[in-house]
NURO-529307 format. One record per residue (C-alpha): x, y, z; residue in three letters. Coordinates in steps of 0.05 Angstrom, whole numbers, plus 5000, padded with zeros to 4 digits. Last residue first. Layout:
XYZAla/...
This chain:
297961307147Unk/296561307074Unk/299461867033Unk/295762497021Unk/294462636949Unk/286762606961Unk/286763137012Unk/290063197083Unk/296963037109Unk/300063037178Unk/306663317203Unk/309063207274Unk/313662667260Unk/318063177221Unk/320663487286Unk/319464067280Unk/314864557254Unk/312664837187Unk/308265477194Unk/311866017161Unk/308066147102Unk/300966317130Unk/303266757184Unk/308267117140Unk/302667227086Unk/298367467139Unk/303468057156Unk/303068317225Unk/309268127265Unk/314168007206Unk/311968657173Unk/312569057237Unk/319668817245Unk/321568897175Unk/320869677165Unk/323269967231Unk/328869487237Unk/331569597170Unk/331170377179Unk/334470307252Unk/339969817224Unk/341470347165Unk/342870867212Unk/347570457255Unk/351270227193Unk/352270957174Unk/354571197239Unk/360570717252Unk/364971027195Unk/363871727227Unk/365071537298Unk/371871217275Unk/374171897244Unk/371072257307Unk/376071877352Unk/376171447414Unk/369771497452Unk/365671567387Unk/368070877369Unk/365170567432Unk/358670947422Unk/358070757349Unk/359570017359Unk/354669947415Unk/349570257370Unk/351369787315Unk/350769177359Unk/343969397385Unk/340469537320Unk/343368907290Unk/340968517352Unk/333668817344Unk/333568567271Unk/335667887289Unk/330867837346Unk/325567977299Unk/328267457254Unk/328266977309Unk/320467067328Unk/318067077255Unk/322866467237Unk/320066007287Unk/314565697242Unk/320065457194Unk/318865577124Unk/325165147106Unk/327765707061Unk/326166207118Unk/329465807174Unk/335665677131Unk/336266467118Unk/335166627194Unk/340866187212Unk/345066517158Unk/343267177187Unk/344866987254Unk/351466687241Unk/353367327200Unk/351267787257Unk/354667337310Unk/360967407273Unk/359968127260Unk/358668267330Unk/364467857359Unk/369368237309Unk/366768907325Unk/366368777400Unk/373368537403Unk/376269117359Unk/372469627406Unk/375169307463Unk/382169377435Unk/380670077416Unk/378170227486Unk/384369907521Unk/389370317474Unk/385670967475Unk/390571287533Unk/396171177483Unk/401770637487Unk/399070227439Unk/393370567395Unk/394970127332Unk/397469557368Unk/391369057354Unk/391569317285Unk/398669167272Unk/397568517309Unk/392368337253Unk/386067927274Unk/381268497264Unk/384368607195Unk/378068987163Unk/378568567107Unk/377267827134Unk/371268047179Unk/368668507131Unk/368267967077Unk/364567497124Unk/359668067137Unk/358268197062Unk/356867467048Unk/352367357105Unk/348468027096Unk/347767867024Unk/344267207039Unk/339867527092Unk/337868117044Unk/336367646986Unk/331967227034Unk/328567867055Unk/327768096986Unk/324167446970Unk/319367537026Unk/316768156998Unk/312767766948Unk/314366986949Unk/315066366994Unk/309465896981Unk/303065947017Unk/299665267039Unk/291465277043Unk/291464696988Unk/294064227040Unk/299264017090Unk/296963967163Unk/302264137213Unk/300463877285Unk/302864357337Unk/302764137416Unk/310564217425Unk/315064507375Unk/321064067382Unk/327764387386Unk/331564177323Unk/333464857299Unk/335565187366Unk/340464587373Unk/343264647308Unk/344465407318Unk/347565377386Unk/352164827359Unk/354165277299Unk/354565917349Unk/359165507395Unk/364165357337Unk/364566057315Unk/365466307387Unk/371565777394Unk/373965997325Unk/373666727343Unk/377566607411Unk/383066267371Unk/383866837325Unk/383967317379Unk/389466927410Unk/393266807349Unk/393667577332Unk/396567487263Unk/402667867236Unk/407067307228Unk/412967347181Unk/412966787128Unk/418866317122Unk/414265787098Unk/412765507167Unk/419565217188Unk/422965947195Unk/417666177244Unk/416466937232Unk/416267587274Unk/414968317257Unk/415568977296Unk/414469687268Unk/416270347304Unk/415671067276Unk/407971057272Unk/405970827337Unk/409271007404Unk/414571467377Unk/409871857332Unk/403971887380Unk/409072187433Unk/411672667384Unk/404172867364Unk/402672967433Unk/408373437445Unk/406473777384Unk/399673937401Unk/401674167473Unk/406974597448Unk/402174937396Unk/400575607433Unk/407875667448Unk/409575717374Unk/413775097347Unk/419875447313Unk/423675517246Unk/418275427198Unk/415974887151Unk/419574277181Unk/419273697132Unk/419072987149Unk/417572357101Unk/417671637122Unk/416771007079Unk/416870317108Unk/417969727053Unk/417669047065Unk/420768617009Unk/420067906985Unk/414268016937Unk/411468716949Unk/410269057018Unk/407369697041Unk/407770157097Unk/406570907085Unk/408971507131Unk/407372237130Unk/409972797169Unk/408973567156Unk/411674157206Unk/410074847221Unk/402874977194Unk/401174257215Unk/399873617172Unk/400572937204Unk/399872317161Unk/399571587171Unk/398671017122Unk/398370297129Unk/398469697079Unk/395869007108Unk/401568487109Unk/403067867077Unk/410667887064Unk/415567407023Unk/418466787033Unk/425766977038Unk/426167667067Unk/428268327045Unk/427368897098Unk/427069567073Unk/426870247114Unk/425970877076Unk/426971597097Unk/425672227062Unk/428272897092Unk/426473597085Unk/429474127133Unk/429374907130Unk/428974977186Unk/431874547239Unk/426374717288Unk/426775127353Unk/421775067407Unk/417875657428Unk/418375787504Unk/414575477563Unk/417674817565Unk/416074527637Unk/412073897610Unk/418173717570Unk/419573817493Unk/424973427463Unk/425973627390Unk/424373147331Unk/430173077283Unk/433272447316Unk/426472107312Unk/426472137237Unk/433171757228Unk/431271327284Unk/425471047245Unk/424670397290Unk/424569687266Unk/423769107318Unk/424968387299Unk/422367767325Unk/423967017310Unk/418466487334Unk/419765977384Unk/413166127423Unk/416466137491Unk/423166267483Unk/422566847431Unk/428566817384Unk/431467467365Unk/432567687294Unk/437868187289Unk/442467727323Unk/448367917279Unk/448768517240Unk/453468577182Unk/454869247153Unk/455269697091Unk/455370447084Unk/454170827020Unk/454571607016Unk/451972036961Unk/453672786949Unk/449773206900Unk/451473936885Unk/449873836814Unk/456974096793Unk/460473766853Unk/457573046839Unk/460772676901Unk/460271936906Unk/462871686977Unk/463670976994Unk/464670797062Unk/468970217079Unk/466269547076Unk/463169007118Unk/462969437183Unk/461069067246Unk/454768977286Unk/453168557344Unk/450068997400Unk/444969327349Unk/441970007362Unk/448170317408Unk/452769997358Unk/449670387302Unk/452671087327Unk/458970787345Unk/459370527272Unk/457871207242Unk/463171527287Unk/468571037267Unk/466971087194Unk/467071847200Unk/474071797238Unk/477071327182Unk/473771727126Unk/476872407145Unk/474172867199Unk/474773527165Unk/473573337090Unk/467872867114Unk/464873447150Unk/465773947095Unk/462673487045Unk/456673367095Unk/455374107104Unk/455474277027Unk/451173657010Unk/445673847057Unk/446474577032Unk/444274286962Unk/443273556961Unk/444972957005Unk/443472236983Unk/444371697039Unk/444770957025Unk/445370487087Unk/446269787077Unk/444969237130Unk/446468487110Unk/443568057163Unk/448667567197Unk/447466827174Unk/443866357220Unk/436166447209Unk/437466557131Unk/438867087079Unk/435767677111Unk/437568357073Unk/436368967115Unk/435869597074Unk/436370287098Unk/434970867052Unk/436171577068Unk/434472197023Unk/436372837053Unk/434373507019Unk/437174237003Unk/432274757004Unk/432275266947Unk/434875916972Unk/430576397007Unk/429877086985Unk/433177647027Unk/428678177049Unk/432478867050Unk/432879277109Unk/431779987094Unk/435880647078Unk/439680517018Unk/442981146990Unk/449880916986Unk/449980116986Unk/451679747044Unk/445379237040Unk/442579137105Unk/440078467117Unk/433778067131Unk/431777337127Unk/438877027141Unk/436176387108Unk/443176117088Unk/444776167017Unk/446075596970Unk/449575696899Unk/447675636830Unk/450576246803Unk/455775916763Unk/455975166776Unk/454174796844Unk/457374526905Unk/459974926965Unk/465974667004Unk/466575297041Unk/462475777076Unk/465376457101Unk/464276787038Unk/456176777048Unk/453676936976Unk/447177186952Unk/445677266876Unk/441377786843Unk/440877566769Unk/441478136716Unk/447677776689Unk/451077736758Unk/448278226811Unk/451678126874Unk/450078026944Unk/455677946998Unk/455777737072Unk/457177997140Unk/455177687206Unk/453877947279Unk/448978537259Unk/444078997305Unk/450279297341Unk/451579887291Unk/443980107308Unk/437380277274Unk/431680067317Unk/430079307331Unk/424178927310Unk/427478847237Unk/432878367264Unk/427177877272Unk/428677667198Unk/434977237224Unk/435477407294Unk/441776937308Unk/445777007240Unk/444377727240Unk/445778077174Unk/450278647145Unk/450978587069Unk/456978747028Unk/455879006962Unk/457278746891Unk/456379016818Unk/460478566774Unk/464978996728Unk/471278536736Unk/474578926789Unk/467978986826Unk/467378236832Unk/474578246868Unk/472878826912Unk/466178496937Unk/469677856951Unk/475278186993Unk/470078587026Unk/466177947046Unk/472577597066Unk/474778147116Unk/467378227143Unk/466977517154Unk/474077437187Unk/480677377157Unk/485576907130Unk/490176787069Unk/495777347095Unk/496477557022Unk/488977557010Unk/487377917072Unk/492478437061Unk/490678566992Unk/483478607018Unk/484779137068Unk/482578927138Unk/475379027154Unk/472979477210Unk/467079277258Unk/471478927312Unk/477279187277Unk/476179807320Unk/479479487382Unk/482078777369Unk/478178367323Unk/483777887294Unk/478677387258Unk/480476747229Unk/476376377169Unk/481376087114Unk/481976447051Unk/483875966998Unk/477075566996Unk/471876137010Unk/475676686978Unk/477976336918Unk/471675916906Unk/467876606906Unk/472176876854Unk/471876246810Unk/464076286815Unk/463877026794Unk/468976926738Unk/464776366714Unk/458576756713Unk/461377356682Unk/463476976626Unk/467277396572Unk/473876996586Unk/473476596653Unk/480576406654Unk/483577066632Unk/479177446684Unk/481776906738Unk/488477036719Unk/488277776724Unk/484477756791Unk/490077306819Unk/495277836793Unk/491278416828Unk/490978026890Unk/498377906891Unk/500378636885Unk/495479196867Unk/487879356871Unk/485680056860Unk/478180046873Unk/478579686944Unk/470879676970Unk/470180187028Unk/469079867098Unk/469680437153Unk/466080987111Unk/461180467085Unk/459080247154Unk/457680967176Unk/453881107115Unk/449780457117Unk/448080567194Unk/445581247182Unk/441281017125Unk/438580537173Unk/435681107209Unk/436481507275Unk/443281227297Unk/444481467367Unk/441980817395Unk/439180527458Unk/435379867469Unk/432679747534Unk/431579007547Unk/426878587591Unk/428477877583Unk/424077407546Unk/428477337487Unk/427476887422Unk/432176977364Unk/436076387380Unk/430175947382Unk/428375587443Unk/430374877459Unk/436075087508Unk/430775427548Unk/432176087582Unk/429576237647Unk/429676977667Unk/429777107743Unk/424377497779Unk/425478237789Unk/423878427859Unk/424679197854Unk/425079617788Unk/428680277772Unk/429780607706Unk/433181247704Unk/434181677637Unk/438382257656Unk/439082907610Unk/445083347619Unk/445784077605Unk/446384297679Unk/440483847705Unk/435083487666Unk/431082887695Unk/427282327657Unk/424381777704Unk/424281147657Unk/418480687656Unk/419880007681Unk/421679457633Unk/417578857620Unk/418578547544Unk/422678997497Unk/424079697503Unk/425880197448Unk/429980847455Unk/433281347406Unk/438281817434Unk/438982507403Unk/444982847440Unk/443083597457Unk/440983427529Unk/447983157540Unk/447982477567Unk/446882047628Unk/443481347623Unk/441781057695Unk/439980327708Unk/437780087774Unk/435679377797Unk/433579207868Unk/431378527892Unk/434378167834Unk/432977407822Unk/438477047779Unk/438076917705Unk/438177667691Unk/432778217676Unk/433678917661Unk/438178857601Unk/441579477568Unk/443579407496Unk/447679957475Unk/449480487419Unk/452781157426Unk/456181577376Unk/463381797388Unk/466781597320Unk/463480867331Unk/470080537311Unk/473280857371Unk/470580317415Unk/468680607481Unk/472480807543Unk/472480797622Unk/470180167658Unk/467980337731Unk/467879877791Unk/463779677850Unk/462879117901Unk/458578847952Unk/458778137976Unk/453978008033Unk/454877428072Unk/449576948101Unk/452976278088Unk/460876428090Unk/465976668044Unk/472776578072Unk/477076728008Unk/474577157946Unk/476876917879Unk/477977607838Unk/478277547763Unk/479778117720Unk/477577847650Unk/481778007585Unk/478678217509Unk/483378177455Unk/477978017404Unk/480477347374Unk/475476997332Unk/476776267304Unk/470176027330Unk/473175667385Unk/476576317404Unk/469676617416Unk/470376647491Unk/476976927490Unk/478077067565Unk/485577327568Unk/487077297645Unk/487777857693Unk/488677557766Unk/486578007816Unk/487677987895Unk/494078327882Unk/490278977871Unk/486878907940Unk/479979027956Unk/477278568010Unk/474879038064Unk/470678688116Unk/464579058135Unk/460578908196Unk/452578738195Unk/453477998214Unk/458477958160Unk/458778418101Unk/464278308048Unk/466878888017Unk/469979007946Unk/470779777929Unk/472980227878Unk/475079787821Unk/477980177758Unk/477979817688Unk/480980147627Unk/477780107561Unk/480980197490Unk/485379647469Unk/484579427547Unk/478179067526Unk/474378907592Unk/471078287627Unk/469378337700Unk/469677687743Unk/468177697818Unk/468677037855Unk/465076747915Unk/457976687878Unk/456975987857Unk/460375557907Unk/458375997968Unk/451376007942Unk/450975247941Unk/452575308017Unk/446275698025Unk/443776418026Unk/449276857999Unk/447677567981Unk/450577917924Unk/451078637917Unk/453478967850Unk/455279697833Unk/457279877764Unk/459480517731Unk/460380547654Unk/464581127628Unk/465081477560Unk/465582137595Unk/460282427552Unk/455681777556Unk/455581677630Unk/452880997638Unk/450380857711Unk/448580077725Unk/446779847794Unk/445079137809Unk/442979037883Unk/440778497931Unk/442877987877Unk/440777297895Unk/444476687923Unk/443875917932Unk/443975697859Unk/436575907853Unk/431776357898Unk/424876437872Unk/421576047928Unk/425676417982Unk/421477067962Unk/426277647944Unk/429277988002Unk/427778708022Unk/433579188039Unk/432879757997Unk/437880308008Unk/436880957974Unk/441681017913Unk/447881477903Unk/449881887843Unk/455681737798Unk/458982407771Unk/464082377826Unk/467181737806Unk/467881197859Unk/474781227887Unk/480880877854Unk/484580207846Unk/486680017774Unk/486979327749Unk/492579157700Unk/493178927627Unk/498878487612Unk/505378837585Unk/507578817514Unk/500578897488Unk/501678487422Unk/507978097446Unk/504677857510Unk/497277687507Unk/497777657431Unk/502977137427Unk/499076707480Unk/492776777442Unk/496176597372Unk/498875917402Unk/491675767426Unk/488875927361Unk/493175477324Unk/491474877371Unk/483875007360Unk/484175027286Unk/482474367262Unk/477774217320Unk/473674817315Unk/473374807237Unk/469874127239Unk/463874427282Unk/462174897222Unk/461975597216Unk/455575937200Unk/454476517250Unk/460976887233Unk/462277397278Unk/461778147274Unk/462478447345Unk/458578737400Unk/461678907468Unk/
C-alpha cells in the first residue's frame, strides 16, 4: 500500500516522539479496533487458475541466504478486489533454515481480509500439513512509526517449527479488499524481480474487458500473454530462472534495476488532479479556533501579504507537530484543517491543506502539490497514478511571486517569501484544469563554511584548536533543528566524541557558542578545544611532526567499492568551503600548491599557502548532480583515491631549537646533491689541470682573440649557468611535498626517479656550462672537445627527461618537450661550428701546463 509520507523529516524528531508513538500504537491496536485482527482459514478461491509444475532449480552459484523461491505466483482479480498469492521456498542450507522458516504477511484490517489456504512442508516428497489458525500471531507492524506515521497495518506471523535442509515450504493466501479512497479505480506496482533467485515467477491481472487499464514496464519484464474469456481479460506475465536484484546502499533513492509492471486506471494527470481535489478540497468556511488565529494573523500583518504568508507558514510549521494517523482512506485523504489545528498534529497532507486553507482565507492563491521525495524529477517516467507520490507540499502566489513551501519542515529562517524549498524536481499542482506535472524551480543553495585553526604556542603547551562553522540557507535550517532537538550538552558530547577519534588527548576548553541570525538565515557555531600531543616527536631525528587531514571534505565523499555497479548517490545540492589554519611561532617557508578537479557531477579545489606565522590550507567541494553515473564510477573512484592519498592530507615537521621553523626539506636528497656538486668540482679541476702532451704553444702574431660568434657562445654558457641554478632552486627538487606528490599512486616511484634525474641533470648541466665557460675565456685547446660533449649531454638529458615525464602525465611531458626541441636545435648549430670553424682552431690553442709555452718575436722574453 502506498501512502503519502513526509520525506524530509529530520532524525531529531524520531528520538523526540518515539515513546509517544509507542503509547499511541498500543492504544490503536486495542481501543480503535476492539478485537485484534484475525487470520481466516479457507479454500483456494475458485477464480484463481492453476499453473503447470516447474521443477528446475537455479544455478547454485546464484543462491544466496541459503534458500531460493521455486515459485512466486500472484493473481490479482480486480473486480473481486482480491489478490491470490502462492509461494514455494526451498531450503538448501542451514543458513536457509534461519532465513526462510517463518511466514509474514502484512495487511490493513481497516479494509482488507486475510485468508490462508495452505501451509505445507514437503520433506522427501511427502507433505506435512502445518496450516493451523493457532500458529499465527497477528502483530502491529507499523514500519513507519519512527517517521511519526501510524497506518493501522498488521502482520500475520507464522514461525514454522522443525524445518530442515532440503525442505520445501509451500503456502498460499488471499487478501481481499482495496482502499476505498480510490473509488473502485485500480492502481498497482507489480515487481517481477526480488532480492532472492526465483525459479518460476507468474503474475496474472484479471479485469473486466471494459475496464481501461494502462500499463508501463521498467527494466526486464516478460511480454504479457493476453487472453479473454467470459467478459474478463487476463494479462499474464511468466518468467523462469530470474536472478536476484542487488540494491546498493550507495545508489540514489530513485534508481531501480528491478523488473516492474506499473498498472493504473488513471489515463491522464488531469484525472489524478480531479480525484485528489475531490478528496482534499481546501476549507473555505473556516470557524472556531482556526478562524480566530487567521483573524489575529491578518491583524498583525496589516496590508502585507508577505508578512501574513510567513506568519501562516510559521504557524503550521512550528505549532502543528508532524504526526500522521493514516488508517484506511486517510492514507490519501487529509483531515479537516480545523481539526488539524485544534489537535495540533497532522501529516504532510494535513499540514499542507491547513496551510492552503489559511492562505486562501487572506486572498493568497495557494494549492497543494503532490511530489515524490524519493523519485524527485524522475517521477515523470511513470504513467499517471495515485501512487506516484509520497509527499504533499504547497505552492502560493504572493504578490506575483510563486513560492514553494514544505509545511512539514520547521526551524526555517529567512523573512517573507525568502524560504528554502527542497529539490523535489517535479510536482502535480492540485488546481482545476491542470493536466501535467510542473517543474519546480530549485531554491538557492545553502552553504557550509568551516574553519579549523590550530594555534601552537610552544612545544609543551596544548594546542588551541578552534572550529568556526557558518551555515546558510537549508544548512542553517537543518542545524538549527538539530541543536534544538539534541540540546547543547548532547551536541557538545557528540562533537567531542568525533574529535576524540582523531586526537587522543583532546578536551573542551569552552562551551559551544551559537550565533543565529534568523532573518538572514545564517547560523554560526564556535567550538574551542585543547589538544595535547598534537606535535609528535620522532625518536630518530628529534623533530616534531604533525599530520593534517581534511576530514570535513573526506566525510562527504561516498565510498565506492570495486563491486559497485549502480549510480552512486551524492548529497545534492552541496556546497562547502573548508579551511585549515596552523599558527606557528617562527613562520613558514613552503611552496604554494594548487589542485583542482572539475567533473560534470562535482567540483573540487584546494590551495596551500602561507603568510607570516600562518599556514593556510583551503578546500572547496561542490556536488553538481545527485549521483555519479555508472560510466563515471572508475573515474570517481580514482579521484577519491588521489584526494585521500595526496590532496586532502598535509604533513609538516620542525625543530624548536632551529628558529622554530617547520622543515619541508628532503635532507637526504640535499646531502646527495652536495656530494655530487663536490665531486663535479673536483672533476672539473682535475680535467682542467691535465697536461697536454707533445704540444708546444708559440705565442705570436698568428694568435686570434675571442670574437665573432664565440661571444654568443660565451653569453649562452653564462646564461645557462645562471638559469639552471635558478631552476634548481625554484622547482623545489628538495621539497618533501614535491617528493611525496604522487605518494600511494602507481606513479610514485617513476615521479621520484624523474625528480632525481632532473636534479642531477640540471646540476651537471650547470657545472658543465660553467666549466666550458672557463675553458672558453682561457682559450684552452680542449674546449672544442668538451663543448661538443656539453651539447650532446644536453640533448641526452632532455630526451631522458621527456621520456620519464611522458610516462607519468601529459602535463609533465608538455613542459619537458620545449627544452628537448631547443637542445636539438642548439646541438645542430654549434657542434658543426666547433668542429669545422677555422676561427675555433686558431683561437683555442692554449695548452696546460704553463711551462709548455714558448714565445717568438722581438717582444718575447729571454729564456
